[in-house]
N, C-alpha and C positions, 0 to 999 in steps of 0.2 A: 834415529827411532832406538829406545832404550828402552824394552819393557821386560822387566826383569822377572815375571812371573811367567812369560815364554822359555823357553826351552834354550838351552844355549846356540845352536846352530841357526835358530829363527832372532837370535835377538845384534843389535848393531847393524841393521841393514843402514843404507845413507838413504832409502825413503821405503814404507811398510808396502814393498811391491813384489809377487813371487811372477816370472813370467810362466809363461804356459809349455807344457809339454805340446808342441804342433809337428802330429803324424806329418813324414816325411820333413818335414821343414823343418826342424829342429837339429840341429848338425852340432859336432864341437867346436866349430869357431864361431859360431851366433851363443851357446852358451858358454863361452869363453867370456867375449866380449859382452855379456849381460850380467857375467859374474864381476867381472872389473871394472863395469860400470856402477857395481852395489849393491845391486838385486840377485835375487836369486835367477836366476837359469836354468832350465831342465830339459830333457829332451824323454821321449819315448822308448826305453830299450829296442823295440822293436825297431826304430829306425834303422839302430847298426844290424845289418843284415849282408852274410858273406855269404861266396857262393859256395854251391856246396864241396863239402872238400878241404875248407878251407879253413882256419883257426876263429874262433869268433872275432867279432868284429868288436861287440860290445866292449871284450875285454881291452884291444886296443883305445876305442875312444873315452875310455876310464881313466886309461895311462895317461894321455893324449890331455886330457881335463886337469888331472889330478897336477901333472908336472908342469903344465904351463902355470896353472894358478901360483903355484906354490912358486915360480920364478918368479913371476907378479911380486906376491907376498916379499919375499924377499927383498926386491928392485923398491919396493913403495910401504914401508915397515908403516910410515903415517897413512895412510890410505888401503887397507889387504881387501881381496876380492871376497865376496860375497861366497857363501858354499850353496854348491851344484844339486840339484834333484835329478831323481831317476823314475820315470813310472812307468808303471808294472802295469799290463793288463792282466785280470785277475781271472777274466771269464775263461773258462773251464775248456775252452777249443782252443786258446793259447797255449801248444805243445812244448811250447819255450819256455814256459815259465818258470821249471821247477832249477833250469838251465842256467837261467840269467839270474834269479836268486841265488843262485852257490855264487854266481861271477859278482853279484853287487855285494854282496859278504865279506868276498874278499877283499874286494876293494873297498872297506869300509866308509858306501856313499852315504852321507850327511843327511839327507832328505830323500823320501822316500813316496810318491806321490800313487796313489795307487786308485784304477776306475772298474768299474764294472765287475763289482762283488766286490765284498768284503769278508776275508778269507784271515782264521787266526793263523794259519802257519805260515802264512805272509808276513804279516805283524811282528811273530815270533822270529823271523827272518831275521827282517830288521833291526829288531831288539836286540839281538844277538851280537850284533856289530858297531851299537849304540847308535843305530838310523832313529829318525822320529818319524812318522808315518804319519801321513795329511791325506784322507780320502774326499774323493770328491761323489756330492749326492746332489741330488736337485728338488727334495723335499723332507720335510723332518722327523719323518717316520725311518728312510732309511740311513740319516746320520743317528738315530739313537741305535739302527744294527750296526752299524757302524763301529762305532765306539763300546758295542756289545761285545764285539770281537775283537776290540784290543787296539783299536787304532788311534793315535796320539791326537788328531787335532781334523782339523774338517775343513774342504772348500767346498761351498756350496753357490753352483752353478745354478743360475736365475735365468729368468728371460732375457733374450738379447747377445747371450754369449755362444762365439765363434765354434760351431762344431756339435756335436752331441750336445744338448740344453736342456734345461727344461722351461717349464712357462710361470715357475711362480714370481710375484715382484719380490724383488731382492727385500725391500721394507721388511712384506709379510715373513720372508725364508729367514732374514735374519733374527726378526722381534720372536720367532716362536723356537730357533735354538738356544739363543742368549738367555728363556727363560728357565733352559734346566742345565748348561753347558757354557762354563766359563776360560775353559782352553784354546787354542788357537785355532783363527776361524777365517778364513779367507773367502771373499767374494768375486766371486766370477758373474760379468754380464756389462755389454760395453764400460766396461772403465778403459778409455783409451785417452785420457785427458788427468792434469793433476786435481781439478777441480772434481772427476769424478771419484777421484784416488780419496782425498779428504771425504766426501759423501759418503766414499764408505766406512774409513772410519768412525764419521760420526755416527751412523746408525749403529755401532757393533762390532765390527769385523775388524782384525789386525792388520789384515791385508789385503788389499787388490790384487788381483788374479789375470793379468796383462797378456792377450795371446796374436788380438790381429795386426794392432800394428807392427810387429815384430815380421810380419809375411813380409814390408815392403821394405826390409833390411837388404843391405849391401852382404851381410852375412847368410841370410835364410837363403835354404838348398830350395828356393821356387822359382819357375822358371820369368822372363819377365814380362810376362802378361799376363801374370797372375797379381804380379806384385802393383804394375802398373792398376790393373783392373781394381786394389784397394785403395790407393790415389783415387781412382776418376768416382769411385761408388759410397753411396751413402746408407741409411738406415735403411730406405727406402728399397736400394735395391737387393736385400738379403729376403730368402726363403727359407719359410720353417718346413720340414717335410722328414718322414720316415723313411724314403722309399729306396735311399740309396745304402745305408747300411741296416736296417730293420731300428734303429731307434733314433728317435727326435731329434732332429738337428737343423742347425742353420748354415745355409749355402748361397753363394751369389749369383743372383740372376742371370746374367747373361750367359755362362758355361749351361745352364739348365735351356736356356732358348739356343744355345747353337746345337746342340743335342736333340735339334727336334722336339723337344716336350713345351707345353704350357706351365709354368712356373706357377698358375694361380688356381693349375686343378690337376695335381699328381696325382698318382696313387697309393694309397696308403700299402708300406708293408709290414710285415708282422716280423717280432723281435728274435723269433726261432729262427729268420732269416742270417744273423749275425755268424759269423764264424770268424777267428783267427789264424787259423790254419796255415794261409798264405801267408800270415804278418799283417794283413787288414782285415776288417770288417766289408771295406768295400770291395765289391767286386772290381776286374779287371774293366766292364763295361762302361763303369762309373768316377774313372782315375782322371780323368777330366771335369768331374765338376770339384769346383773349389770353395771349401767351408771360408764362412768369414764371419766377427759378428757384428753386432748392429751400431757396435761404436766406431766404425768406419772413418765415418764423416770427419773426423778429428785427422786423419792423416793424409798431410797435403803433399806430402812428395817421398822419393826414394832416397835412403840414408842410409846412414850407419843404424847400428842399435845401441849405440851408446850417447848418440844426437836425441831419440828419441827418451830414452830415461834423463838424459838433463834436462827434455822440455819438459816434461810431466814434474821432476822435481824444481824447476822455479814456479811452472803453473800451480804444486800442492804449495809449495812455501807463501804465494802473492794471498791464491784464496784462503789459507787460512791464517794472514797479516790482515785481510779484508774483515773475515768474522771475527777476529779475535776483538776490534774496533768496535763492533756491535755491542761486545759483555764489557768493555770498560765502562768502570764508574755507574 
């Protein structure tokens, strides 16, 4: 993909895909594998949690990722790795934010993904080191607010996305945003196949934003039972609830039932309960409640992150070729 209207960091990907930052699950091994496979790999800054008194683990992770991708690029100049992204939770309860911003600026992180609040000072920090900021949103109002605060692009989180997710149809959400915004735009929501990726591009998004398939990978920091449940589940096994973090999101039905709750009759929690002071908005009582999106029916086995990118690249090309035939002549 070569879209010259996009920032340089987002050009030249093998396929137009950004790996979503997965809480706990996205670690350097997974990010490195995603980037080597030709797509943007990412992780939440809050995943890098050191013990008290130890040096910041985020610093070590960024060094590891940068050095390994540099070695790959020197060894394979014909197929360089894609750049990586760091997700910053900008919610006011994230006490680590200022420290993590300073570390990311020092490492010149190329792509920043911001969540749960649009803040001018965060965008300015990213821009100070040449970074590109993509802010995730669930509706057109939040999209306009993010751009007014200085973001460079958007991640439209539509119905069916894993973890915190909106309820709007991707067709409606992308169309409304594209009426006024022509910058970088990624779509999140059940994109787990090359066909879905092509559909995202057809409706006006520049990238598909893919998360749940990467849970079921060798490089993911997830317990085996979680990976196997992704493989064994489908869209009907996803529950939409605000109970676990205070923000509406999608979760696997199995762990909710295992916790003794009725997935179809869960209490509603208020957004005021969200707190990232301990690194996660999810209370320890819900640590075994696993997030996932509605696209998991496409995941048939546990394998490497590179294999997922390979599969989706083949499907994307094949789907494009089939549709191209419809427009010939």
